[in-house]
N, C-alpha and C positions, 0 to 999 in steps of 0.2 A: 601428406596424400591428399588430395583432394577430390571428392563426387564430381557425378556428372554433371553439368548445370543442364544439360535438355538433351532433347534429339535434332538433329538435321540430315534434309536431305540434298542431294547432289545428283544432276544429271548428266549421264555424257549423251548429248544427242551426235548422229553422225548423217553424213551423207554422201550416197556416191560421187565420184570424180573419173576420170579417166586416168590418172594417177593413183586413184584408188582411196578408197575412203576417208572422207576430212573429218572434225568435228569441231563444235563450236566450245570455239573460247573468249570471254570476256573481260574487259579490263575495268578492275576497281579504282575507286578512284584510292588518292596517296592518303587520305583519313577514313580511319574505319577501320574493319573487318578487313583482315588481309588486304591493307593499304598494299598498291602500287601491281598488285598480284592477277599476272589474268587467269582469271580462273571459269569451270563449265557452271551452266545455270542451279541456281542451287538455293535453300537458308534453308531458316529454323522452320520445327514444326509452329503451329500458332494452336492455340486449345479447339477451334471450329475442326483439327484435322481431325483429331483423335473423335475416335468411338468406345466408351466403354463399354473393356473387354477383348478388344483385341489387343493384339502386339505393337509395340515402337514402330516396327517395319511396315506395316495397314500405313499408321498414321503419317511416317516418313511417305511413300508411296505417293497419298494425298495433298501431301507438302512440294513436292516432286512436281508435281502436276500443276500444281497452285505459281507455284513458286516460277516455275518457265515458262505461266503466259504472262504474269506481274514480268516477269523482267526482259522476255525476249519480243512476247507478243505471241507467239507460239505454241496452238494447243492442243494438246497431247492428252486421252484417255488414260484413266486407267490403269488397262488392259494392255497399252503399248508399250509402259517399264517394266525392263529384267532386271531384276534383281542382280547389280557385279559384285559389289562388296561391303563391308564395315567398316570404319575407322575408329579407332578409340587414342584418343592424345598422348601424349604423356603423363604421368601423374601428379607431375610438378607443375601443369600449367593452372592459374587458377580459374580460368573459362575452360570448361573438357566440355567438346560436347561429340555425344556417339554422333559420325555421321556415316548415313548409308546412299551406296551411289547405285544408280541407277541407269542404264544405257538403253537408248530407242530409236529407232528410224527417225527421221527430224520428219518430222511434216511440211508442205508444201504451204510456202508464204515466206515476207517479206520480214526481215529483224527490226521490231520497231522497240530502241532500249527504254529501257524504265530511267527517266530524268533522276538525275541527281546523285543514283544508287549506279551508275555505271557509266564509260565515257570512250569506250569503243567494243568493235565486234571483229571474228574474225573467222572464216572458215582457215584450215588448215590441215595436213597431211601428219598424225600423228608428229613425223618424223623432224618434221620442217619446223615443228615448236620445239621440241629436243633443240634442235641445234638454236634455234633463235635464243635458248635459253644459256647453251652453252658459248655462246658470243655475247654475253649480255642484252639483246634486244628485245626480251623478254622475262618477266620474271614468275616465276613458277614457285607453287609450293608441294611440297614433298608427295602428301595421297596423288595432283594431277599427274604429278613427273613420271609418278609410275603407273598407276594409269594409262598414263601418255603411251609408256614405253613395252604395255602388256598389247596394245594394238597396232604396235607397228608391222607386225607381221601378217597381218589382215589381208586380201585382195578385193573386200567388195564389204558393204554391211548385210548383207546375207549370210556370210562368213560371219563375217565377226562375230552377228545372233547366232546362229547355229553352234558356232562354235561354245558362246558367255550358254546359253542351253543346257548345254552338255556338262557341264562345269556346279558345282558348290558354290557358291556362294561363299568369299573369302575373310574372314578376322582379320583384318591391322591394330588389334593392341599395340602400339607404338613404345617402345625402351629406345630410349640414347645410352648409349654406352660410353663410357670414359675409359682412357687413355690412350685416343688416336689424336688428340688438339693436334696442331691446330685445326683439324679436320673437325668437321662433325659426323658423327657414325649412327645411324638407326635403322633398331632391329625388333624382326617380329620372331614370332613360335618360329620353331623348325631350325633356329640360329646356333653356336655352339654356344653362344655369350649367354643369350634371353634367358635363360632363368637367375645366370649370375650378374645379369643387366648390374653394372654402374663396380664392376671387378677390377683386378688390375691387370687379364690377358691382354688386354691391348698395348699398356704400359712394356707388362713384363717381354713381347715381346719386338717390342724395337719403339714404341713407340708410333709417331706419324706413318712408318714405311708400312707397318702391321699390316693393313688391310688388303694387302694386294693379295689375289684368288689365286689358292697354291689347289693346286686337286688333292695334294695327299693329307691337306686338312682336316678335318671333320667341318659341321654342312654349316652352313653357310645359309642365311637372309637374311639380306641390310642393305641400307642404301648409306654407300658412302658418300660424304658434299664435299670437296674440295673446291672450293669458292664458288664459280658457274661450270667445274668438270664435277660434274655427279654421274656412278655407275652402281646399276643393281645388280648383285652379288644373291644369289641363290641357286642349290645345285639340288640335285635329285633326290 
């Protein structure tokens, strides 16, 4: 088991369009963290982001404001950011950053990417980004994919932020499940196999065919990743 390496922040910037709210995605170079992936603005918490006695979420909030300005040139105030979720990687990953996700309405202004750290940017409807990933045109990582999936039904930035304001930020402490190979299955609290991650439930149920959603089965809270065809399964 590895300890947490540190804390990071991610900011989901939203703007309205005729077709619905769009999100800002940034393309990372192939070398470095999240190489080749399209991600939201963000980065690690620096020492200057911390204030003694404050919780990690407060330091992440300041880091989110700073990183957004450094990566995109867009300036936010801390009050603009709404806590969305907190992601904790699996315990077997060497460098594990607890990452706070925040949502905010994008301020006016042009995007100015940080040279060397980013290659490109796109404003996309969440469903468009998911389609690009499915068709192999855009590489996404699991927290980005799940966050985009959660925004697909919102009709405006105001509606999205109002919905988020009425919910508690969720913590996604990720655990991979075995027995579903060659697919990758990530589970979170609320899934029937979450506490027993690494067991034989998947294999015993028939290996790769087991993750098919069945209303008669116990609770699901997982992401099933079959190459670029991913699906989020969550029972009420």
